[in-house]
C-alpha positions, -999 to +999 in steps of 0.1 A: +084-215-323+054-191-322+062-154-316+041-132-294+041-099-274+065-078-295+086-107-308+091-125-275+085-163-274+062-178-247+093-193-230+110-159-229+079-141-216+077-166-186+114-163-178+123-138-150+159-136-163+151-128-199+158-092-209+138-079-240+162-050-245+161-013-237+137-004-266+111-030-257+118-030-220+115+007-213+078+012-221+070-020-202+089-007-172+072+027-174+039+010-175+046-006-141+054+029-127+022+043-141+002+015-125+016+022-090+026+059-091-005+075-075-008+048-048+029+052-040+029+089-033-006+092-017+004+079+018+031+105+021+006+133+013-019+118+039+006+114+067+021+149+060-014+163+064-019+145+097+015+158+109+005+194+101+027+202+071+004+190+043-020+209+020-030+243+033+002+247+054+024+278+051+054+256+044+049+223+026+086+216+019+086+186+042+056+171+023+076+176-010+105+159+006+083+129+017+069+126-019+105+125-032+115+098-007+084+078-016+097+075-051+134+070-043+129+043-018+101+025-037+126+024-065+155+012-043+133-015-026+122-026-061+158-029-072+166-051-042+137-074-052+146-076-089+185-077-086+190-090-051+216-084-024+228-117-010+198-136+004+176-105+000+153-102-029+129-126-047+148-119-080+113-116-096+094-087-111+082-075-077+073-038-075+076-022-041+058+009-030+046+029+000+020+009+019-016+020+025-019-007+051+001+013+077-018+046+073-044+039+100-016+033+125+007+061+112-018+089+114-025+087+152+013+082+158+022+113+138-005+134+155+002+123+191+039+115+191+054+133+161+073+124+130+105+115+149+086+088+168+070+076+136+104+072+119+118+053+149+089+029+147+093+024+110+130+016+114+124-010+142+093-023+124+114-028+093+141-047+112+113-069+128+098-074+093+132-085+080+135-112+106+100-124+098+115-135+065+133-163+083+101-178+098+074-166+074+066-201+062+058-213+097+032-186+106+012-185+073-014-209+088-022-182+114-037-160+087-064-178+066-088-158+044-111-152+074-083-132+091-066-116+061-099-106+045-111-089+077-078-071+081-078-058+045-115-048+049-107-029+081-078-010+063-103+001+037-129+012+062-103+031+082-093+051+051-126+060+035-131+089+059-098+104+047-110+102+011-143+121+018-124+148+038-100+153+008-129+155-017-146+181+004-115+203+005-092+188+032-089+189+069-076+225+071-110+237+057-132+218+082-154+242+100-152+269+073-177+278+046-153+266+020-154+230+032-177+208+010-183+234-017-193+225-052-159+235-066-142+208-045-168+181-050-170+189-087-132+182-091-134+150-071-164+137-090-147+145-123-117+124-113-139+095-104-159+098-136-128+099-158-112+070-139-142+047-142-147+056-179-111+048-188-109+017-166-140+000-180-144+014-215-108+014-228-080-012-230-042-014-227-023+015-212-054+038-210-071+012-187-040+004-167-033+041-159-069+051-154-064+066-119-034+086-130-052+100-161-082+107-140-061+128-116-045+146-146-080+154-159-090+169-125-057+188-124-063+204-158-099+214-147-085+229-114-059+248-135-087+263-157-106+272-125-076+290-111-072+266-082-035+256-089-005+275-076+030+268-090+048+289-064+063+258-047+075+244-081+094+276-089+111+275-054+120+239-055+155+228-065+164+207-095+183+181-075+184+171-038+198+139-023+181+120+006+187+135+040+194+110+068+172+114+099+154+143+082+126+143+108+149+131+136+144+098+154+127+088+186+119+053+199+083+053+212+066+021+224+033+028+206+050+034+173+073+004+176+045-020+186+022-007+159+048-009+132+059-044+142+024-058+143+017-042+109+049-058+096+033-092+100+004-081+078+027-066+052+049-098+052+018-120+045+007-096+017+042-099+001+040-137+003+007-135-015+020-111-042+051-132-049+029-163-052+006-144-075+035-133-097+049-168-102+014-183-108+002-156-131+034-149-150+052-183-150+024-208-142+042-222-112+043-220-074+068-196-057+098-213-042+107-210-005+138-191-015+118-166-035+093-161-006+121-158+020+142-134-002+111-113-010+102-109+027+137-101+037+139-073+010+105-060+022+117-055+057+151-041+048+136-016+023+113-004+051+140+000+076+163+020+052+133+042+042+127+051+078+163+063+082+157+089+054+122+100+064+102+078+041+073+055+049+071+017+051+073-002+018+055-033+006+049-052-026+022-037-048-007-060-058-018-039-088+015-047-105+009-084-099-022-081-120-003-062-146+021-091-150-007-115-153-023-093-180+008-087-201+024-121-195+058-105-193+077-120-164+111-102-169+125-088-137+148-066-158+117-048-171+108-039-136+144-028-129+140-002-156+109+011-139+127+012-105+155+033-120+130+057-135+113+061-100+147+069-084+156+095-110+122+112-105+126+112-067+160+130-069+143+160-086+124+181-060+106+200-087+088+168-096+075+164-060+066+201-059+045+196-091+026+168-074+021+189-043+005+217-064-024+194-071-056+206-052-065+182-024-100+177-038-085+163-070-065+138-050-097+131-030-114+118-061-085+094-067-082+081-031-120+075-029-116+050-057-084+035-043-095+032-007-129+018-018-110-008-038-090-018-007-122-025+012-136-044-019-104-065-020-111-075+016-146-085+007-133-105-022-109-124+001-137-131+026-156-148-002-132-177+002-143-183+038-165-212+048-192-192+066-202-216+094-212-203+129-176-203+141-164-181+113-193-157+117-187-153+154-150-146+149-157-121+122-185-104+142-166-099+174-134-087+157-152-063+134-175-049+161-146-042+185-122-029+159-147-007+140-164+004+173-132+016+189-123+035+157-156+053+157-157+060+194-121+065+206-132+083+238-145+050+251-108+043+260-100+078+274-088+064+307-061+042+292-025+053+289-017+072+257+004+045+241-023+018+245-051+041+234-033+050+202-029+013+193-064+003+202-083+032+187-067+026+153-093-002+151-071-022+128-048-038+154-075-049+178-095-064+150-065-082+137-054-095+171-089-106+181-094-125+148-060-142+149-064-153+186-100-165+182-091-184+150-064-202+170-083-210+202-120-215+191-125-252+182-144-263+152-178-277+157-179-316+158-205-319+131-183-296+109-153-320+113-175-351+108-190-338+076-156-328+061-142-348+032-107-362+040-093-342+011-103-308+026-073-285+026-060-274+060-065-238+052-103-244+049-103-259+084-086-227+096-115-205+084-111-203+046-101-219+014-067-215-002 
């Protein structure tokens, strides 16, 4: 039989249960960590900034803690996916990480209601997400590409403002002469240039870790410019375990509703990623057991993370692409990467080193990442059949969602809880799109002209 990819046969590469050994498996596992690392810790930094203890604060120990928890609980949730606990876990190479999708909802909750309310919402939302695993197959038809593409696009649009603020020096500098200076923009643009250069003009590990290496280039430049302080690294401990209810816990209606609604979006994303893994890595469709187990693990990982002050977890799509690219389907390879993440998270000095990165450097990275989120939404929308019905649904949902996000004072007379949920932009856009897609009938001529073999998902507003 022909040998390939470091001595593994094609059958071994497509087998989730095959273990290539520590020597071959370790670099493959580390590669998965490099592909997701920046995206995994960035939400913690953003939410910490919104809550008032991020970059520029007198004490950033809580941000360092959140960075630690991002690594620990991404690793733990990944282990549940790869190894499994009872019915939980897809037992596939599913990489879990902190979700960008929740950021537009978490920021206003953290600002208006505090971290305790946010953690309460994450715990209840994770439990709700867990139970979605039992019915996920029955609600997938509610979310055709017209709806999911719009939701992903709205997530990207809600985040791009944060990227620009970071590149200009961060929220604490807004209103000061230092905001938007050439020093800050120069670092951000350097990160973008290095990232694009590595992504499109190199191959292998250099291309896969382009964002991480771009950030390292910006970090080195900031170090040369004297913009990096290692005070927090020297003060940080070498080891610290997770702290239950680190931020306290409070059950707030806005936080709970927001996290539960976003749990539906995250569950659908996980179903898509699991399907992508089995299709790209093994050339087959995902089984119901794999999809159910993966969704259960998604929700359980999020609920446990909330107990220890971490943010919601979801499957990471960039790692799905990595599996398709390498062809290595081994879940044990991803297990190695998960263990590496947990070890890094237990060392506060590691989180402190990340927190010493100037915010403008991070801004260059998140401009690329957030833009790619919006681009992914546009790509999903390319599968939509753009008849008048689809255009009307998209137009109304986008107009209301984006409009409320740009002009939150339009709802100043509503109760605080309702205002937070609606002015996020994301939830009203998603709800409007889902409801309109269900209730608006298709045009008679559209149905008449359809071939009898047209998939049901096309009738719902997009092609599968």
